[in-house]
N, C-alpha and C positions, 0 to 999 in steps of 0.2 A: 597673860599674867608678865611674863617673861618679856614680852616686848613693852610693858609699862614701866620695868625696871631700867629696862636698856636705856631710856628717853632721857632721865636724869643724867644717866652715865655721858652721852654724846653731849649733854648740855656743858657738863662741867669741863670736859676733856677742852669742848668749843671754846671753853670761856678763859680756860689756863693758856692755849694758844695764842689766844688773841691778844696774850698781853706778856707771853715770852720777848718779842723782839722788840717791843716799845720800850721795854725795862733795859734790855740788853743795850739798845740803843741811846739809850739816856746819857748824855756828857759826852757828844763830838770831838773826837780827836781830831780833825780837819773837816772841811769842807768837803773833799770827796768823798770821804766816808760818811758825812751828811745826806747825800743824793741818794748814794747808796741803799743807806739802810732806810730812808723815807721811801724809798720806790721798793723794798721788801717788805716794809712794813702796809704800805697800799695795794701789793699783790697777794700779801695775806689775807687782808681785810676782804678782798673780794673773792678770796679762793673759799674762804671758811664758811661761809651761807651756801654756797655751792656744792660743798662736801657735803654740807648737813643734811643740805635738801636729798642729793643724789642718795647718802646712804641711808637716810630715814625712809625713803621711797621703797629702798631694796630690802630692807627689813621690814617694812610693811609688808611689800608682795610676798617675802619669804612665808612669813607668819602668816597669812591670811591664805596662801593657797599652800600649806604646808601637807592637807590631808589629802589632795588634789590625787584622784588616781592618773587621770591623763591629762595629759594638752591639750588645750582647746585652742583652735586656731583663732587669731587677733580678726578684731574688724580693721577696716582703712578707716583713718582718721584723718583728715589732709588736716584739720584745722591744728590738731596736735604736730603733726609733723613741722607745718609753716612754723609753729612755734617756736619749735627745738631747735630749727633750724637759724631761725631770727636771733634766736638769744645766744646761740652759739658763736655768731658772727657779730653780734655787740662784745659778747667779754673777749673774743680776740680784737676787737678794734678797739677796745679799750687797753688791753695789756699792749698793744703795739705801739698806741698813741702814749701812753706813760713811760713804756721802756724806751721810746724814742727822745722821747722829752729830757730823759735822764742820761742817756748815751750820746744824745747830741752837744751836750754839755764839755766844752774844752778842759775843765776839770776832771770830767771822767774818762774821756776817749780825745786826746788831744792830736792835731794832724800838724805838720811841719809849720803852714802858715798861720797857726793858733799860737805855736811854740815861739816863732820869730817874734811874732805881735808883744807876747809877754815879757822875751828877753830884752825889747827895746824898750819898757816900762823902765821909771828911773828908780824906782826902789826893790824890784824885781833881784831876785839871787837865780843862776844859773850854775848847773853843778854837773858836769859831765861822769857819768858812772860806766866803768868797764868793768865786762863778768870774765874773770879770765879762771881755767881750772886750777885752783879751787878759793879764790879770793875775790874781791872787790876795788876795784882801784877808783879814788875820787878825784878829780880837778876842779876845783873853784876855779870859773873862768873869769869873773872879773877880779878876783886875788892872783890871779897866775901862781895858785899853788896846789900842788900833787900829796896825797898821802894813799894809804891801803887799810884793808880792813884786818888783815893779817901780817903775820911778820913774813911770810911769803911772798909779801908785796913788791913790785918791780920799782915803786916809787921810794922818796931819800925816806921821807915819812911813813915809817910801816906801824901798822897797828894800832890804827886809830878810828874811833869812830866816823860816820855820816854825819856831820854836825848842822843844822839848818837850824834858820832864824825861824821863831814863833811871830805871828799875825801879819806876815811876808807872804807875797806872792811868790813860788818857788817854780822854778822849770829845771826838773830832772831830764837830761838824756842820755838815752842806755844806748852802749852798744857790744859787742864781744870779741876778743880776740882770738876765740876757736873754734868753739861749737855754742848751741843755742843755750842759752843760759836766761833765768825770768828776776825782774827784780820784783819783788813782793813783801811787801811791809802790811801784814793783814788790820792792826789796829789801827792803821792810817788810812783804811782802806786805797791802797798803793799796789798796783800789779801792772806791768807791763814785760813785756820778752828782751831778751837782749841779743841781737841777731848779729852774724858777722858780717861786716861789708854793709851796714845799714843802720840810721837813727832813728830809734823811735823816742817817744817823747811823755813826759808826765809832767801837767800843771797842775798844784794845789795851793789852797790859801788856807789862812785859819789854822794855823799849827797850834796845837796844845804844847806848850811844855813839859817835857817827859823822855824818858827811854824808851824805845821800840824796835822789838826784835826786826830784823833785816833778816831773808830766806832768798834762796834761789831756789824756785817752784819748778823748774825745769830739768829732769834729769841728766845728768852733764858728766857723768863719768863715776870711781871709783869712789873719788872724796866729796859727791854729790853732799850728803849730808851734814858735813864739814863746813858747806860754804856758805857760813853765817855772818853776821856783822851786827853790830848796833846803832840805833841813830839816835842820834840825841840832839833835840828840839830847846833851842837857848833862848833867852831873851838878844834882842838884836846886837845887845853892846858887847855880849860876851861873843857872837859869832864873831863880830866884827875884830875884836881880840883874837879869836882863834884863828879866823884866815891871814891874820897878819906874824903868827908865833903859834902852830899848831903843837909844839912841841913842850911849851913850856907854858901853855894855857889850859886850865883843868876844867872839864866841862863833866858833867853829869855827878857820878860815882867816881870819877878817873883819880 
């Protein structure tokens, strides 16, 4: 009787789990987030029936043999062994191919050649982001303008957000002036390490206008929790005005 009561509960839990991620993923903020969310939804859709099947078999077995006094030896079943081995291989192959299809995208995992090609495109925008204990420096390469995310920044124009144009291919080049940092904007699906003496890259596109939180996602010392910044995604005209005169151009709620 208890087993029959558990069945509807498992169905409801599975149904809710299947819809949690798609609902959260509606309205992507960047092409990068879209790829990551879609992969997550695909993995969830594949994992859910497998989980329900395994848990269902487990519950059934426990219930059926709950009154058994002694365990009996199992009989060899080669067909069953071959079946679950092949099934496991198919699942792993599916996960590997699906993950590689996303991780291989330049807007998710960018290499140096990918970044150079994107920088060479006519309408793309390149920003160098430098992590420093405990603030961010931004250099807008095409405009030859530098700002910082806090008053402690070393550049002339401090306490400014990172401003990016919407619906434009953006290349972010990260590096560190001291220790390991990590550039992380979860709402945009962007994350990459900022390393001393090494350049890493983010390429993204189809950014939605709005204000997004920037974090350092790598513990970098006593001021790590305060190493925050804002990312303002604005229309292209506002972006052009900002890089021409960042001190006197209003972006976001500033």
